[in-house]
N, C-alpha and C positions, 0 to 999 in steps of 0.2 A: 435636485435631486442627491440622494446620500450614497459616494463613490468613497469615502470614508479609508482613504489611502492609509491611514499611517495602521488604524485598527484591523486591515487587512493583514499587512505587514505583519504587527505584530502578534497576528495570528499562528500565521507561519510560520512563527516561531518558537510560538509557546507547542504546538504538536513536529515539529522538527528532533529525530530520535539526539538524546544527551551522549549522555558517557557511552549508551552503543553504540556507538561513532568507531570509540575506541575497541572497545568488548568481542562485536560482532569481528571486526579480522581476523583479532586471536584466536577465536575461538573456530575459525574457518580454516585458520594455520596450521593449530592444531591437528584438526581432524583431516586435513591433506597432508601431514608430514605424517602422521601411522600409514595411511592407504598407501602413496607411494616409497617406506620404509619398505614396501612387503615385498617377497619374493616373487610370488602368481604375478600378483601386479601388474609387478614393473615388466613381466614377461608378455603379458596384454598392450602394454603402452601404458598407459596410464599414465593421464592428467588432470589435472586434478581445479574446478575454474571458476567461482564467483560468479552464482547468477541471481536472479530471482530481484524483490522491489526493493532491497538496498542497492545490486549491482545499479540498476535501473536510478536510484535516487529517485524515488516516491515512495520509500518508508513510510513510517510515522512513530512516533513515541508512543506506544514502547515499540522495540525489534523484541519480537518474542523466538522466533525461528530465524535461519541461515540457510538458504540454499546451496547448497558446492555438488557442481555437475564431473559427475567423476567421469573423463573421457577415457573409451578403452579403444581407440584404434586399433590394436594390432588380436583383441579379440579373436580364436576360432570363431567360427558360427555355428560349430555345432556344441558351445556353451551358450546354456540355459539358462533364462535369469533367474531359475533358481539357483542356480549354481553361481551365477554372481552372488549372488544378494546373502546366501550362507557361509562363505570368504568374507565380503564385508562385513556379518555378523564377525564371521571368527575376527578379524583382523580390529576392528574397532573394540570389540569385548576389550579381548586382549589390553588390547590400550587402555583403556579409561574405565576396567571395573565398573567398582561400586562407590555412589555415593556415601557419604556418612550414617547415616540411617542406613549402610549397609541394601540400597536396591540396585538392580543391575541400572547404568547407565547409560547401556545400548539399550535400544527397544525398536524391533522387527517394527516395517511399515510395509501396506500393500507391495510399493516402490520403492523402496527408499531405506537404508538406516535409519534410525535416530540417537544421537546423543545427546545428553542433557551434561550443559551446563550450568550444576547448581552456585558456583561464587558470578555472576552472572546473568542469574535467571534468564538466562535463555535456551534453544537448543539449534543444533546444527543437524538437517536433514543431507544425508547425503544419495547422490541419488547414481546409479548407472548408466551408461548410456553407448553404444555402438555406434558405427558408424553406419548409415543407410547409406552412403552411394551418389548421393547427390549434392555432398555438401551437409546435407539435414542430421539429423540424432536419431535414434531411437532408446528407448526409455524401457522398465518393464511394464505390461497391463497390468491395468490393476485388479484386480481381482483371480486372474493367470498364471501361473505360477512362470508355463513356456511360452508368453506369449511377450510381443515387444508392439509400441506407439510408438511413430513419430512424432518427433517434439524437434523446436527450432531457438531458442534460448538465444543462442548469441543477436541472430536476429532482431530478436523482437528490439536490446539493449542498441541498436545498434538506428532503427525506429522510431525508436524514443526518445533520442538525442538528437536525428532531424528534427522532428517533430517539433518539438522545444524549438531547435533554433533555428522554423518555419515560423515564430507565433513570439519570436523575440521574447522568449523566455520564459513565456509564459504559460507551457503546456506542463512543463515539473510540476510547479505550484498549482497549477487548478485538479490534476490529480490526487493531490495530497488532502488536497481539499475536499475533496469529492471518496477519496476512498474515508478522509473523519467525518462526513459527513453520513455515509453508509452505518458508519462506528456507531454516529448517534441517533438516527436512527433505528438500527435494527440492533443491534447490540453488537460488542466483539464478538461473539464466537457464532451470533448464526452468518445462515445461508440466504444468499448468494452475499459470495465473501470479497475482499478489497479487490481480489486480480480481477475477479467476474468486471466489477464494478470500474475498475482503470480501463478492460480490450472495450470496454462502454465507449467510454470517454476517449482513446482511442479512436474507434469508430465516430464517434460524432465530431470529434475536430475536420477527422481522413475524410470527409461529407463535404466538407469543410461552411458549416451552416452555425459554427464556434467560432465566435469573434468577439472583437473589447476595445477601447484605446487605457484601460489599466483592470488590474486585477477583481476587480468587483465586475465588473461588466465579464470576464473570463467566464470567474463562478456563473452568477447567475445566468449567459446563454448555452455553458456545457450544461449546466444544469437540470437548463431544458429539455437539451436536448437528450441526455443521457434516459431522463423518465418516458421520455418519448419510448426509447429501446426496450425500457427496461418494459412499458407497458406490452412491448409489439412481442417481448420473449412471453410472458407468461398470458400475454391472452388471446395472439396469435400462433404464438408459435415458431414466429422467427428469430432465428437462430446468433449468436453475436455474430461476426467473422472473424478466424483465427486468421492476423494479416503477417502473420511468422510463415503460414504454408494456404495457395491460394485452393479454393474449396475445402477448409477445410473450418469446423465453429470450433467455439467454446463452448466446450463443456464443464455442468454443476451439479452438483447433488443439492436441490433439496426440496424440501417437504411444499403441498401444496399451501400451507400452508404458510408458510417464510415464502412463497415466489410472490402470494397474495398479499402479504401486510409490506413486503419489495416494491410492489406498481401503488399501493395506495400513499402511502410515504411517500416515493417518490413525487410522486403527482404534486402532492400537499407541500413538501418543501420547496418543486419547484413553484407554485404559483407564490407559498411568503416568502421565497428572494425574489422573484420579481416583484413582488408588493412593497418592498421592504429597499430594495435598486432608486425605485418610484416615489420612492417618499420623500418628505421633503420637510420633518421634524429627524434626528441627527439620530433624539434616543429613542428614541420610536423603531428605527429601522435598527438600530444598532442592538435591540433587542431581539430584536426577527431572527439575523443573522447567528447571534447565540447562541440562540434556542435550538437551530438549524444542526451548529460546528461541536455545539457540546461540551464534553470537559473531556483533557486528553489524558494519554495512560499515567500520568500522576494525581490525576482528581484535578487537575488544574481549571477553568475558566478558560477555554480559547479563545473566544472576542473579545477585547475589554470594551468598555464604552467609554469613547469619543470624554478627552476634556466640557467639563458644566454641566455632568448628565448625571446622577445616580444612580445604583444598581439596576431599579425597574422603568429603566429611561425616563425620567421623569427631571425634570431640569432642575438643576440647585440651584438654591437661595442667595444670591447678591449680598452681600458680606456688608454692600455700600447702602442706606437709604435712602430715598429723595430727599433734597435739603439738608443731608447732612451734614455737620460743622467740622465733625472729624473727618478724616478718609484713614481705615487700614494701613499700615506700614509695609509697602512692598518686600522683595526678596531680592531682588536684581538692586546690584553696589553699580556705585557710576565713578571717574577719576582714572 
């Protein structure tokens, strides 16, 4: 069986965020400081905190957006989500203005304000939130300026950390590999997005169906179970549960064509991964994993070939011919 432990380790390193690890928190800090400095938001008990895939350590290269969860613990109940979003826009637009081309850096979205940071090539989404009353929060409802919807991002961070600890630190890297697989199979902008695949992966782990002794086994096991979850979602309407809110499910916006593509490609990917894991030829196995993981955000191939194999999976010719009287010198020194 081809477990290719070193190659999986290098693949994970290849999809790890690079300079984004420094740029993302700095962009977050700038937005946070601007919101905290506003007197009206200060009255509302403004307390921004980092959330999202970056906070859960499951982001993959490159990080294009950072989520700031702006808790407003003292906001009056008669203040609408439109009022809050209007205030956010006023504060952030005043602070960040326009970019070098004269384009406004602050953009209003359905439930957040997006601030661009051209120098870092990323965005910060500032999401306002008010207390729900049971330790959870509410954020503006998409498409309705006066409605709110419950969420619990802090709990998801805790659940992810616990799941990772319960699986010998394999959960987080497996989520990263599944997110990278989704990108390779569907494309960066296509739906369903990385969050849906992350929640499907969490559900697969929580079911007890994912296991392994190394990263290869965890990846293949998780991919198999996630493909089943995608199949059930697309073909049978079985929703993916929201682990932070009992009785709630994950919502996504995707076309029928996008969902059908996800179902087919994840099913094929699971079969390919299982065959690769059982493959005795390390070159052929690596070639299959390489196709599944594609290229990272910098355009580099994620999964490397093992030593002794060409890029097409074939074995490299030996530099020593049988019966040769002269053996090429090595590179190691002794003494």
